[in-house]
C-alpha positions as CSV (number, residue, x, y, z in Angstrom):
1,M,-69.0,4.0,6.5
2,N,-71.6,1.4,7.4
3,L,-70.6,-2.2,6.4
4,E,-74.2,-3.0,5.4
5,D,-74.3,0.1,3.1
6,L,-71.3,-1.3,1.3
7,R,-73.0,-4.6,0.9
8,Y,-75.9,-2.8,-0.8
9,F,-73.4,-1.0,-3.0
10,L,-71.8,-4.3,-4.0
11,E,-75.0,-6.0,-4.9
12,L,-76.2,-3.1,-7.1
13,T,-72.7,-3.0,-8.7
14,R,-73.0,-6.8,-9.4
15,Y,-76.5,-6.9,-10.8
16,G,-77.1,-3.4,-12.1
17,R,-80.8,-3.2,-11.3
18,L,-82.5,-2.3,-8.0
19,T,-85.1,-5.0,-8.3
20,V,-82.6,-7.7,-8.9
21,A,-80.3,-6.5,-6.1
22,A,-83.3,-6.3,-3.8
23,Q,-84.4,-9.8,-4.6
24,R,-80.9,-11.2,-3.9
25,M,-80.8,-9.4,-0.5
26,A,-84.5,-10.2,0.4
27,V,-85.4,-6.5,0.8
28,E,-87.6,-3.9,-1.0
29,H,-85.9,-2.1,-3.9
30,T,-86.6,1.2,-2.1
31,T,-84.3,-0.1,0.7
32,I,-81.5,-0.5,-1.8
33,R,-82.0,3.0,-3.1
34,R,-82.2,4.5,0.4
35,R,-79.0,2.8,1.5
36,I,-77.1,3.9,-1.6
37,T,-78.3,7.4,-1.2
38,G,-77.1,7.4,2.4
39,L,-73.7,6.1,1.4
40,E,-73.4,8.8,-1.4
41,K,-74.2,11.5,1.2
42,Q,-71.5,10.1,3.6
43,L,-68.9,10.1,0.8
44,G,-70.0,13.3,-0.9
45,Q,-69.9,11.5,-4.3
46,R,-72.5,10.1,-6.7
47,L,-71.7,6.4,-7.0
48,F,-74.1,5.3,-9.8
49,D,-75.5,6.7,-13.0
50,K,-78.9,5.4,-14.2
51,T,-78.6,4.2,-17.8
52,A,-80.7,2.1,-20.2
53,Q,-78.6,-0.9,-19.2
54,G,-79.2,-0.4,-15.5
55,W,-77.3,1.4,-12.7
56,T,-73.7,1.8,-13.8
57,P,-71.0,2.8,-11.3
58,T,-69.5,6.3,-11.8
59,A,-65.8,6.9,-11.6
60,A,-66.1,7.3,-7.8
61,G,-68.1,4.1,-7.6
62,R,-65.4,2.2,-9.6
63,R,-62.7,3.6,-7.3
64,L,-64.7,2.4,-4.2
65,L,-65.4,-1.1,-5.7
66,P,-62.1,-2.9,-4.9
67,Y,-62.1,-1.5,-1.3
68,A,-65.7,-2.6,-0.8
69,Q,-64.9,-6.1,-2.1
70,R,-61.9,-6.5,0.3
71,I,-64.0,-5.2,3.2
72,E,-66.8,-7.7,2.5
73,A,-64.3,-10.5,2.2
74,E,-62.6,-9.6,5.5
75,A,-65.9,-9.2,7.3
76,D,-67.0,-12.7,6.1
77,A,-63.7,-14.2,7.1
78,A,-64.0,-12.5,10.6
79,R,-67.5,-13.8,11.1
80,S,-66.4,-17.4,10.3
81,A,-63.3,-17.1,12.6
82,V,-65.3,-15.8,15.5
83,S,-68.0,-18.5,15.1
84,D,-65.3,-21.1,14.8
85,D,-66.7,-22.3,11.5
86,R,-64.8,-23.2,8.4
87,H,-65.0,-20.3,6.0
88,S,-67.9,-20.9,3.6
89,P,-69.1,-18.2,1.2
90,R,-72.8,-17.4,1.4
91,G,-75.3,-16.0,-1.1
92,T,-77.3,-16.9,-4.1
93,V,-75.9,-17.9,-7.5
94,R,-78.3,-17.9,-10.5
95,I,-77.4,-20.3,-13.3
96,V,-79.2,-20.1,-16.6
97,A,-78.8,-23.3,-18.7
98,T,-80.3,-25.2,-21.5
99,D,-83.2,-27.4,-20.6
100,G,-81.6,-30.8,-21.1
101,F,-78.1,-30.1,-19.6
102,G,-79.6,-28.1,-16.8
103,G,-82.1,-30.7,-15.8
104,S,-80.1,-33.9,-16.3
105,V,-76.5,-32.9,-15.6
106,I,-76.3,-29.7,-13.5
107,A,-79.2,-30.4,-11.1
108,P,-78.0,-33.8,-9.9
109,G,-74.5,-32.5,-9.5
110,L,-75.6,-29.9,-7.0
111,K,-75.5,-32.4,-4.2
112,R,-71.6,-32.1,-4.2
113,L,-71.8,-28.4,-4.1
114,R,-74.3,-28.4,-1.3
115,R,-72.0,-30.7,0.7
116,Q,-68.9,-28.6,0.2
117,H,-70.5,-25.1,0.4
118,P,-73.8,-25.2,2.3
119,G,-73.9,-21.4,2.4
120,I,-74.4,-21.1,-1.3
121,E,-77.9,-21.3,-2.7
122,V,-78.3,-22.1,-6.4
123,E,-81.2,-20.9,-8.6
124,L,-81.3,-22.9,-11.8
125,V,-83.3,-21.3,-14.7
126,T,-83.6,-23.4,-17.9
127,K,-84.3,-22.1,-21.3
128,S,-84.6,-23.4,-24.9
129,H,-83.9,-20.1,-26.7
130,L,-80.9,-17.9,-26.9
131,L,-80.2,-15.8,-23.8
132,D,-80.8,-12.1,-23.8
133,Y,-77.7,-11.5,-21.7
134,G,-79.6,-8.8,-19.9
135,V,-78.2,-7.1,-16.8
136,G,-78.9,-9.1,-13.7
137,E,-80.5,-12.0,-15.7
138,F,-77.9,-14.5,-14.5
139,D,-74.6,-15.0,-12.6
140,L,-73.5,-17.9,-14.8
141,A,-74.9,-19.2,-18.1
142,V,-74.4,-22.5,-19.7
143,T,-75.3,-22.4,-23.4
144,I,-74.4,-24.1,-26.7
145,H,-74.2,-20.6,-28.3
146,R,-71.0,-18.8,-27.9
147,P,-71.8,-15.0,-27.7
148,E,-69.5,-12.4,-29.2
149,R,-70.4,-9.6,-26.9
150,P,-68.3,-7.3,-24.6
151,G,-68.8,-7.5,-20.9
152,F,-68.7,-11.3,-20.6
153,K,-66.1,-13.9,-20.0
154,V,-66.6,-17.0,-22.1
155,D,-65.0,-20.4,-21.2
156,H,-65.4,-23.7,-23.0
157,L,-67.1,-26.1,-20.6
158,C,-67.3,-29.4,-22.6
159,D,-68.2,-31.1,-25.8
160,Y,-71.2,-33.5,-26.2
161,D,-72.6,-35.7,-28.9
162,L,-76.1,-35.9,-30.4
163,R,-76.8,-39.3,-31.9
164,L,-79.8,-41.1,-33.4
165,Y,-82.2,-43.2,-31.2
166,G,-85.4,-45.1,-31.7
167,S,-87.8,-47.1,-29.5
168,P,-87.6,-50.9,-29.7
169,G,-91.2,-51.0,-30.9
170,Y,-90.6,-48.5,-33.7
171,L,-87.4,-50.3,-34.8
172,A,-89.2,-53.7,-34.8
173,E,-92.1,-52.5,-36.9
174,R,-90.2,-50.5,-39.6
175,A,-87.6,-51.4,-42.2
176,R,-84.2,-52.3,-40.9
177,I,-81.6,-49.4,-40.9
178,R,-78.2,-50.5,-42.1
179,E,-77.0,-47.3,-43.9
180,P,-77.8,-43.6,-43.6
181,E,-79.7,-43.8,-46.9
182,D,-82.2,-46.1,-45.2
183,L,-83.5,-43.2,-43.2
184,A,-85.5,-42.1,-46.3
185,D,-88.0,-44.8,-45.3
186,H,-88.3,-43.6,-41.7
187,D,-90.0,-40.9,-39.6
188,M,-88.1,-38.4,-37.5
189,V,-88.8,-36.2,-34.5
190,W,-86.9,-32.9,-34.8
191,F,-86.3,-29.4,-33.5
192,V,-88.3,-26.2,-34.4
193,A,-85.1,-24.6,-35.6
194,S,-86.7,-21.3,-36.5
195,L,-87.9,-20.8,-32.9
196,L,-84.8,-22.0,-31.2
197,D,-82.7,-19.7,-33.3
198,L,-79.6,-21.7,-32.6
199,P,-77.1,-21.9,-35.6
200,E,-75.4,-24.8,-33.9
201,L,-78.5,-27.0,-34.2
202,Q,-79.6,-25.7,-37.6
203,S,-76.3,-27.1,-39.1
204,A,-77.6,-30.7,-38.4
205,E,-80.6,-30.2,-40.7
206,D,-78.9,-32.3,-43.4
207,I,-79.5,-35.3,-41.1
208,A,-83.2,-34.7,-40.9
209,A,-83.4,-34.1,-44.6
210,Q,-82.8,-37.8,-45.1
211,A,-86.0,-38.8,-43.3
212,N,-89.6,-37.7,-43.0
213,V,-90.0,-35.2,-40.2
214,V,-93.4,-35.8,-38.5
215,F,-93.0,-33.9,-35.2
216,R,-91.0,-30.8,-34.2
217,T,-90.5,-29.3,-30.7
218,T,-88.3,-26.7,-29.0
219,N,-88.0,-29.0,-25.9
220,L,-85.4,-31.7,-25.7
221,F,-87.3,-33.7,-23.1
222,A,-90.4,-33.7,-25.4
223,Q,-88.2,-34.9,-28.3
224,V,-86.9,-37.8,-26.1
225,E,-90.4,-38.7,-25.0
226,A,-91.7,-38.6,-28.6
227,A,-88.9,-40.9,-29.8
228,A,-89.5,-43.2,-26.8
229,A,-93.2,-43.4,-27.7
230,G,-92.3,-44.6,-31.2
231,I,-93.4,-41.5,-33.1
232,G,-90.1,-41.5,-35.0
233,L,-86.3,-41.5,-34.7
234,G,-84.7,-38.7,-32.7
235,L,-81.3,-37.1,-32.9
236,V,-80.9,-36.2,-29.2
237,P,-78.0,-35.6,-26.8
238,C,-76.4,-38.8,-25.5
239,F,-76.6,-37.6,-22.0
240,L,-80.4,-37.7,-22.2
241,A,-80.8,-40.9,-24.2
242,D,-78.1,-43.3,-23.0
243,G,-79.3,-45.3,-20.1
244,D,-82.9,-44.8,-21.1
245,D,-84.3,-48.4,-21.6
246,R,-87.0,-47.0,-23.9
247,L,-84.5,-46.1,-26.5
248,R,-82.0,-48.0,-28.7
249,P,-79.0,-46.5,-30.6
250,V,-79.3,-46.3,-34.4
251,L,-76.2,-45.9,-36.7
252,H,-74.1,-44.7,-33.8
253,D,-71.0,-45.4,-35.7
254,R,-72.2,-43.4,-38.8
255,I,-74.4,-40.5,-37.6
256,S,-73.6,-38.0,-34.9
257,A,-73.3,-34.3,-34.4
258,R,-70.8,-32.8,-31.9
259,R,-71.6,-29.6,-30.1
260,S,-70.0,-27.6,-27.3
261,F,-71.2,-26.1,-24.0
262,W,-69.9,-22.7,-22.9
263,V,-69.9,-21.0,-19.5
264,I,-70.6,-17.3,-19.6
265,T,-69.8,-15.0,-16.7
266,P,-70.5,-11.3,-16.6
267,N,-67.2,-9.4,-16.1
268,R,-68.6,-7.6,-13.1
269,L,-68.9,-10.9,-11.2
270,L,-65.5,-12.4,-11.9
271,N,-64.1,-11.5,-8.5
272,T,-67.1,-12.7,-6.6
273,E,-66.0,-15.7,-4.6
274,R,-69.3,-17.7,-4.7
275,I,-69.5,-17.2,-8.4
276,A,-66.0,-18.5,-8.9
277,I,-66.7,-21.5,-6.7
278,V,-69.9,-22.4,-8.7
279,A,-68.1,-22.0,-12.0
280,E,-65.4,-24.5,-10.9
281,H,-68.1,-26.8,-9.7
282,L,-69.7,-26.7,-13.2
283,A,-66.3,-27.6,-14.7
284,E,-65.9,-30.5,-12.3
285,T,-69.5,-31.7,-13.0
286,A,-68.8,-31.7,-16.8
287,R,-65.6,-33.7,-16.2
288,L,-67.4,-36.3,-14.1
289,A,-70.1,-36.6,-16.8
290,A,-67.7,-37.1,-19.7
291,A,-68.8,-40.6,-20.4
292,R,-72.4,-39.5,-20.6
293,L,-71.6,-36.5,-22.8
294,I,-69.6,-38.5,-25.4
295,P,-70.1,-42.2,-24.9
296,P,-68.2,-44.8,-27.0
297,A,-69.7,-45.3,-30.4
298,V,-71.6,-48.6,-30.9
299,A,-73.0,-50.2,-34.0
């Protein structure tokens, strides 16, 4: 068997779609199909069935998979040994994450990953809505919604707090806020809960009910900017607002909403080395950002 044919087999097994596997290997999707067909002819077995969910390994393909994984790992190790380089996995890992966490926590933390594993390239895709969990859409997902679906491994990543913030100008011009009841005299910037379709955020609607909501958005960065501009108070993640000189905490000791982030990995990728490395990197990133995620409460 040709080693490169096995690599094409592994990529199609991991991502389930010719177009996605081709994108990862920087070739045309017809090349993937041709190499798979050639491998099937060599082995005298059909390795994939085409289904509505993508290309699914047959019984023969599932039997071949662990051997192909070991051959790939040994080939990579041999290449590193011959070139006298420290072994470093190579390839692309696509992370799908929420807008705020992806942009302000994951992206800055990638410097450490780059230094430790220069052969791994990360694609960061951020979204405001629930993931579709489609075949090949992501290698790792970070979301506040914990899915209850087969075919995925779900791990708790970290907790984080949303607290109330306002701009200095807004707070100076409006009635002083001493108690939650005082919010009835104030404006609020909020989420478009119906479009986000996130039950975890909808449960905080009782906080907004105490104030006059004047602006809604699906984008956390837009919410922060609106609060910083003085449009109203915003209940936003502390990791976005703390350290922003344009915002001041409001009733931090009285009003907060705690949420969780989850890391989701398709089962088919669990034994892929570069995926495991990036998953551990995300866990370390969350540990290092703990003080930003849940800062000490202040009055």
